[in-house]
N, C-alpha and C positions, 0 to 999 in steps of 0.2 A: 790160380785162385780156386778155392774149394767152393762148390755149389752147396748152398744151404738146403737141407731137406725141408720140404714143405710138410707141415703137419697134415696128417690124414684128415679128410673131410669128416665133419661130425655126422654120424649116422645113428639116429635114434633106433633103439630096438622097436620092432613092431609092437604096437599096443594090442593086447588081447581084448577083444570085444566081448563083454559079458553076454550071456545068452538072452537075458531080458532086454538088453539094449538092442541086440540084433533083431529080436522079435518086433520091438517097437519101430525100428527103422524099416523093417519089412512091411509093417502095417502102413507106414507113411508112403512107401512105394506103391502099395496096393491101392491106396486112395487115388494117387495120380493115374495109375493104370485104369482103374474103373472109370474115372472121369474121361480119360482120353479114349478108351476103347469100347466101353460098355454103354455109356450114357449116349442116347441118340442126340444128334445135332440140334433137332428142334427143341429138345429139353434144355440143352446147354444155352441156346439162344433165349429161351423164355426165362431162364433163371441165371443169366450170365453173371450177375453180381454175386450170387450165392456160390457158384462154382469157382469164380475167381478168388473169393474170400476163403473157400475151403482149401484151394491149392496153396494160397499164401500162408494160411495158418498152419497147415500140415508141414510145409517146407520149413517154416520158422521153428516149429517145435522139433522137427527132426535135426535141424542144424544145431539147436541147443543140446539135444541129446547126444549127438555125435561129438560136439566140442567138449562136453563134460564126461563123455563115456559112461553116462549114468542116466537112468530114466526114473522119474517120480511116478507115483500112482496116478496123480492128476494128469500128467502128460499122457500116460498110457490110456487112461479113460477117455481123454479128449480125442486121441487118435482113433480109438475104437468107435466112439460116437460119430466121428466124422465119416469113417468108413461105412458105418450103418446108414448114415444119411445119404451118402453117395449111392450106395447100393439100392436104396429105396427108389431112387429116380430111374433105375434100370427097369423096375417093374411098374412104377407109377408115372411114367413119363407121358401118358396120354390123358392126364387130368384136364 
């Protein structure tokens, strides 16, 4: 009895990530890094809801960008504003 050849597994070609998409995803990663590494713990405790919301929203936006392999101006602006807000706590955490 002859063995049937199995079809080769489907292998999608790697999708090229446009430069503006990669930049937006990098901003999202930077938001998480700033919160995790740069913002002092006492600031995170004082504004826990804010930082949790910032993390959730930035992750959600980045997931959408990655799944669509495209970024809108509004998404990029939102990420830039979130990063600016997180960075503000690095310097203003003793209010």
